[in-house]
N, C-alpha and C positions, 0 to 999 in steps of 0.2 A: 583504397577507395575513401572518398570523403563522403561524410554524412551530415546532413542538415539536422541541426537540433530539433526542428519541427517534426522531423520524421520520427526520432526517438520519443518526442513527447507525445505523438499521436498513437504510436504503438502502445505506450504506457496506459493509454485510456481504455484498452481493452483486455479482457482476461485471457489467458494462454489457451483455453480451449477454441475460443473465437478465432486466434491467431492460426492455429492448427487448421481449423476448418477453412480459412481463407488460402492458407498455403497450398491445400489440396486443390484448390481452382486452377493453379498454375500448372499441375501435372508436372513438376520437375523432380519429384522423388516418389518413392514408395510411401504408400499411406501408413505403413509400419516402420518408417525410419524417420530420424530428425528430432526424436524426443527421449527423455530419459524415463526409464521404467519405475515402478512402484516402489523401489528400494530407495529412492530418493524422495524425502518429504520436507514440506515446508514446516520449519519450527515455528514460524509466526504467521499462520495462514490469514491472521487479520490485515497484515500489510498490503498495501497496494501492489500491482504488478511491478516487477523489477525488469529493466531493460538496460543491457549493456554488452560491453565486449570483452570476451574471456582472456583472463590472464591466468595462464596454466602453470601448474606444478605439480610434482609428485611428493609424497611424504612417508616418512617412516618413523616408528616410535618403539621399536622392538629391541633395539640395541643402541648404543651411543653412537655419535658420528665419528668417522675415522680421524677428525682433528677439526680444530677452528671452533668458531662459535656457532652453536646449534641454530641460532636465530640470526646469523650473519646475513643470510639470504634475504632478510627483509628489506634491506638497503636496495638490493637490485629489483626486488618485486615493486618497491616504490618508484623506481626509475621506469619500469616496464609499464606500470599502470599510467603514468603521465605521457608515456609514448603512444598509447591507444589512441584511435580516433575518435573516441567519446568516453563516457564513463565506463570503468572496468567492473568486470564480475570475476573474482578470484575463484579458480576451479582447481580442486585438489584431487589427485587419485591417491587414496591410502594403499600403499603397497603391501601393508601387512593384512593378511586374510586368516583369520577374522581381525578386524581392527582391535589394537590393543589399547589405545590411548586417544585422547581427543586431538583433533587437527587443529582446532582453534579455540580461542577463549576471548575475554574481554579485551586484552592488550592488543591482540592480533587484529580484531575486528575494528577496534577504535583507531588502529593505525592505518588499515586499509581505507576506512571511511575518510580519515583525514587526507588522504591522498587520492580522493575522488571516486572511490569504489562505491557502488551502489548495491553490493551483495556478494555473498560467498555460497559456493557449493562443494560439497565434499562427498566422496564415496565412503568416508569413515564417519567419524563421531565428532561431537563439539562438546563444549562445557561453558560454565558461566552464563548458562541461558538466561537467567533473570537480568543479569547486567547487559548482556547483548540486546534483549528485547527493549531495555530501557533507552538505548540509543537508536531505535527504530532501523536496525540494520537487518535486512532479510538474509537469512542463511537457510540452506537446504541440505539435510543431512541423511545419513544412514542410521543415526542414533545417538545417544548421549553417554559419555564416559567421564567420571569425575577427575581422572589425572592426565597430565601431558606425556607421561611416561619420558622416553628419550626422544622427544619430539626434535626432528630436523627435516629440512626441506631439501629436495634435489630436483634436477632435470627441469629448470625453469623454462618456461616458453616452448616446451615440447609438447606433442599430442598426448592426451590423457584418455583413459576410458573410465567414464563414470555413468553409472546407471544404465549400462547398455549402450551409451553413445560415446563415440570418438569426438572429442572437442579439441580444436586446434587453437593456438594463439590468435585472438582477434576475432573469432567466431562471435556473431551476434546471437545473445541468448535473451529469451523472454520466459520469466517464471512467476508463478503466484501460488495460491493454495492448492491449486490442481497439479502442479508439477512443473517441468522445465522443458522447453522446446528450443531448437536451433532455427533462426530464420536465416535462409539464403540471402546473402548481401545484395545479390543483383536484383532481388524482388522486393526488397524491404520497404522502399518507398510506396510501391504499387500495394503492397498489403497493408500499409498503414492508410492508404486512400480508400481501399475497397472494404475495410473491416467494418465501418460503420454503416455502409449500404447492406452489408450481410446481416448485420444485427437487425436493420430494419426489415429485411426479407424474412427473417425469423419470427418476427412479431406477427406476420400474417397468420401463421399457424397458432402461436401462443395467444393472440387475441380471440382466436375462435374458440380454443379449448378452456380459456379463462373466462371468457365472457359470460353474461348472465343469461344469456338467450338459450333456447332449445339446442341440444346438440343431436346431430344425425350423421351416420356414416357417410351418407352423399354429402353433406356439408363440409365434413372433414376432408373428404376426398377433394373436393373443390378447393378448400384452402391450400391443401398440399400441393395441388396442381399449380395454383397461383405462385405459391413458394417456389416450385420447381422451374417455373418460367423465369422468375426473376433470377434465380441463381443461374440458370443457363445464360442469361445476359451477362452476368457477372464473370462467368467463366470465359466468355469470349472477349470481354474487357480485359481479363487477367492475362490470358494467353496472347492478346494482341500487344501487351506491354513487355513481353519478355524479348 
C-alpha cells in the first residue's frame, strides 16, 4: 500500500493518545488492542512524535552467535529499511528474558538513522543514551544496560512481540512520550484527517473547565454534551470512510 508523505506528516502533528482516541472512532479493533504496554518507555520524551513503518528483528546477547559477523545483519536491515513505503522504525524483540545486554547503541542508531529510520523500539535495553540523544533519534526501551554482551540479530522481517503487541514488518507505528501505537494502514489517511477535528472537539470541555468564568455541574454537563455531539458526527464520518 502506498502512502502519501502528507499523511505521515499530518499524523506526526498529533500526540499518540490523540491518535488512539481517533482510531477508536472507527471501531475496527478492541480498545485494549493495538498499543504497547507500560514496559516500553520513551527514552527521550521531549522529542516530537515518531511515525514510520516497522522493520522487525529479534535479538539475543546471552551467548555468541553460531558463526559469522554478529553485526552482519545490519547490511540486510539497511536494505529492508530502504524497501519500506516510508521512513522506518526498527523494532526489536529481545529473546533473552530478562535482557542481559543492550540491543542498541550509538553506532547502530546512527546507522539506522542514516538509512532513513525515524526511531527504534526494543523490548530489551539500550546504551550510549547521551550519544543517541544528541542525534535526536527517538528510542523506546524496557531499560538501560551498559554492555552489548554477545549481541547478534536474528529473524529479520518476521513478526515480533514487543510490549504486549505483535508487530509485523511494515506495520505503521506512532510513538511519543506516552507510548507506542499501531495505526491500521487502511484507515491511516482518515485518522490523519480527523485528528485535528477531534482535538478541536476536546477544547469544548477544556475551555469550559480552564476558563475564568464560574463553573457549575450543569454548565460542565452542557459542555460534555456538546463535545459528545461533535464526537458522534466524527464517528459517523470515520465509519463512512472504512
